[in-house]
Phi, psi and omega in degrees: 000152182257135174304137187294132169233120187305317186285344181270358176291114186276125176298153177080016182229170178254122185240144174237123178248116177270119186235110176289164180300135175080012185261010175089035182296311181295323177299318179294320179297317178298320178293320178296318177301313178301318180300314183295323178297314181292340177265014169105000179277143174281148179301325181289349179267342187266109181271126175239126183241134176222189195270321187234162176297322178298321179293325178295319179297317179295316181298316180300317179295317182292321179293317178300318180297321180291320177296318179296320178297320179294320178299316179299321181296317180290327177295319181280335181084009177209154182285149176289159178299139176080007180294147179290156187304319181296313181297319184294334182267003181301318179299336179283336185260341186231121179300140183300321184293337176266320185293318184296313176298323179296319180290319178300315180295318180298319179294323177294329183269358188297327180296330180259002181300139184284079175248104194229165158283168178300320180291323177297319178295314180299317180298316181294317181296319180292321181290317182293330183232055183299319181294315181293326183270353179073026182257150172299153180289331181230126176224136176286130177277137184226141171282116192275352188295319179295321179292323177299314181298319182295314180291323178294322178297324174299315179298316182298318179297318180294328179286327192256336188298325184268002184274146172281177187299318182293316182290325175296318178297322179294317179296317180293326177294320181293319186258349180081016181090171187294318184296318178295320178298317181300318181299320179292313183292325177302315179294317183293322182282322181281346175238077189297344178278349179292138182250139174279139178245136002279155178292165185302322183294329178287325175294322176299317179296322178296315179297324177294321177296322178295318178300319179297316180296319181296320179295317177294323181300314180300327184272325194240359189293331180293320180292326177290319181299324181295337176268308186294323187253007178274124183299333184268358178286138191283049171274148175289108187280357170283325178272329182236078183292138179302318182297322179292315180296320178295321180293328180275333183295316188298310178293331177291316179298317180296317182293316185280345179272351180284162176234113353288161184291151173263163175282125176294157176301137181300323180298323179291318179297324180295327179279321183282329185230066179290170178300324179208140177275151175252132185247164174287162181297335182273357183295132179274166183296326181296317179293317179301310182295323181300319180281313185297329182258008179299134184302327178291326178294316179299312181291321179295320177296319180297316179293318179300318180296321180291316181293329184296332182266009186245150171288173178301118189288331177297320179294317180298316180297319179292320177297318179297317180294313181296320179297312183299316182289321179296314178300313182300313181294322180294315180296317179298317180296317181295318177297318183295323184263002181066041182244163178219128177265173179300315180292329175301321181300314181294314180298318183294316180291320178299315179298318181295319179294324179291323185277337189221103180295333180296326178296317179297318178296321180295317179292326175294324176290323177295322187229080182293347173232128175235128175239124182250108177277159181051044186300334181297345181267005178269155177255175185302325181293317179294317178299320181295327176302308181292325180295318179295317179297314180299313182298323181293331182253006186299320180296335179264010174094020180295139182242130177239125180236122181249126184237125181191176179239108184299336180294337178269359180287355178281351187279085183297332181293344176259007180084008180296147181220107183299332180291325176296319180295316180295323177296316179298322179297321178293324187269352181291141174285325180220142176240131183236165179224147166243111189239349181275121182273119183265000181265341184260162177286164183300326182295322179288000000 
């Protein structure tokens, strides 16, 4: 990555700026806004998106202050003491007779400048182009969290009322109880672009692999048992204790003998199908090869490797089911009552952009520059909204600038999705960095 230089940001491209905490991210955004104004953009054309309403207020104030500082500099004809090099050379690059009117107009427009949260931008875009987006002209805005809890509680009751004590305890252990479940579903429903891992197709592949292992188990388990559990087979019994193997064999046999088969405990698979078996010094090559190449060993290792990289699949399946039903009931209720939630705004704009390329071109024309602050807090759906707008206007010089800290993309409670960040990094034309920390002392 290249250290950020404001003047080297090329218009008509997609840029990613990685900004660590305390490295002057807001200062850089204000300078970029100033640059676009001095190069002829109206303040109302420059879209700035950030995460919270408080952050939009701070950004608006900081940008206004920077514009005012630039106006004073052009009025005096010289840079203030201590100005950074880029700012200090602006009078050399922009004639005073052009810069002052542009700055005056930008300051007059700052109250209406499009500095929004992602939801605020989606709401504004849908309202301004209601016909193109297929949205009603008036929709009541609703805080969806109470409705999410109500619909999820209905799902939870239907799941738990018919369960006996043991099965209820198992469900609560898997999901952590209703409050823990609600916190997860709240994030998933309010951030519709977040994806559950593993995806459904990977679970299907896992189940197919499980079916294959179960079929082999029925045919070959006796021959494998004769080796693993036979006291005279030349396995190193310090590494492969008979008592441990017997304890792991029974739940594995029970799981794979069912129709349809269940997933054996991962701990049992790790003992029965290790990466390599250890043999006694007297073991001959024939015995070694017979066990290492046994078809059940090959299939068991493959299943163990797949399961080892996955979260508890029962929990994922329940989360997917709870999310789908909660979302479905919430959307139906909102349509029936003429309401719109925050997540509805994102889904509606994404759907409209997907269905109508003209809408994306129109929004790119409205906002030829888009800067997305706190980009690590966006999900794939939100990123795709900005990506589609940029792509639609790219031929006309549209500029997209994404600013964020990938280390903070782990914060799932804010809807962050590291995969969205990594995708943006791959698709960026240029990647820049802000690495000097201005909050710490020189010694740190």
